[in-house]
N, C-alpha and C positions, 0 to 999 in steps of 0.2 A: 238441160241445155246449158245452164250456168256452170255446172260442174265440168262439162266438156271444154268450155272456154277457159276455165281456170287451169285444167290439165294442159291445155295447149299453151297457155301463157307460161306455165311452169316448165314445160318441155322446151319452149323457145328460150326462156331465160337460162335454163341449164345449158342449152346449145351455145348461146351467146357467151356465157361465162367460160365455157370450155374453149371457145375460139379465142377469146381475149387472153386466157391463160397461155394458150399456145403461142400467140403473137408476142406476149410479154417474155416468154422464155426464149423465143428466137431473138428478140432484141437484146436480151441480156447475155446471150452466148457470144463469147469472144472469137472472132474469126482467126483462123490459123494464118500466120504471115506466109505469103507466097513469094518466093524469091523473085520469079519473073515479074510479078505485078508490083511488089512493094520494095524490094531491096536492089535489084539490078538497076532500075532507073536512078537510084541514089548513087550507086557506085559509078555508073556511066557519067552522070552529071557532075559529080564532085570528086572523083578519084582517078578515073582513067587517063585524064590529061597528063598527070604526073606519074601514075603507076599503071600504065597500060602497055600496049604493044610497042609504041615508038619511044617511050621514055620510062625508065624505072628508077625514079629517085629513091635513094636509100636502099637500092637493090631490091625493091619491092614491086612485084607485078601482081595486080589484082584481076586481070582479065583471063588468066589461065589457072586451072585447078592446081596443077603440079607446082607452079611457082607460088601461088597464094598459100597452099598448105605446107610448103617447105619452110615458110617463115614461122618458126616456133613461137607459139603463144599468140599469134595474130588473131586466131579465132579459137576459143576454147568452148567446145560444145557444152551447153547447159550451165555454163559459168561465165555470164557476160562480164561480171566484175573482174575476171581474170583475163579477159580478152583485150589484147593490145589495141585492136581496131576500135572497140567500144571506149577504151580509156582515152584514145587520141581524139575521138569526135566529141567527147564530153568535157574536154579541157576548156577553160575560158578563152575567149578571143584575146589575142595578144600573147598567149603563152607560147614559149619557144617550140613546143611539140604538138600544138593543136593542129588538127586536120579537119578540113582542108586548110593548108597554110596560107592560101590567098583567098581574098573575097570574104564573104560572110560565113560564119560557122553554120553547120547543119541546123535546120529548124528543129525544135523539140520533137515534132511528129516523126521526122526522119531518124532522129536518135532513138526514139522509142521503137520504131520498126526494126532498126538494126539490133537493138537489145533483144527484142522478141524473137527475131530470126535466130540469134545465137542461143536462145533459151526457149525452145518451142514447148507449147502446151502438150503436144503429141510427140512422145519419144520416137526418134527416127525420122522426124519430119524436116530436119534441116536439109536444105538443098543448096547447092552451089552451082546453079545451072542457069544460063540465060540465053537469050536469042542468039548472041554472038559468041557464046562460050558454052559449049555443050559438055558439061561434066557434072558429076555428082560424087563428092567424096564419101568414103565409107566411114561413118561415125559409129563407134561402138559405145553402148551405154552400160 
């Protein structure tokens, strides 16, 4: 009888350890940045007023794929350090080229999401598609 209880405890303990290991690995997994959920709201809130349908300061339009991708170097897939978009949002407040040019700079979380989007963990997962702009550029790796 005592052996049966010990085996049950050992089995239960093994099961619990396996479950905890699964939860720990899920918590450690980095989620893939989703354009619609993570990046589009940043662009809409911080960029479209000056670089959208009604106004294109600096001849830059971010709400259309063709216009956004026509801007050489704006987004360099898998190389955020070479992307003009990333460079501009990481400049210090008060710099002549910082974006957004008015108001507060992007919060660090928004900057990180933008960098992660241009440098995805999963090759081919960069999307440039949102609720109001349905397009997806062809990125070759």
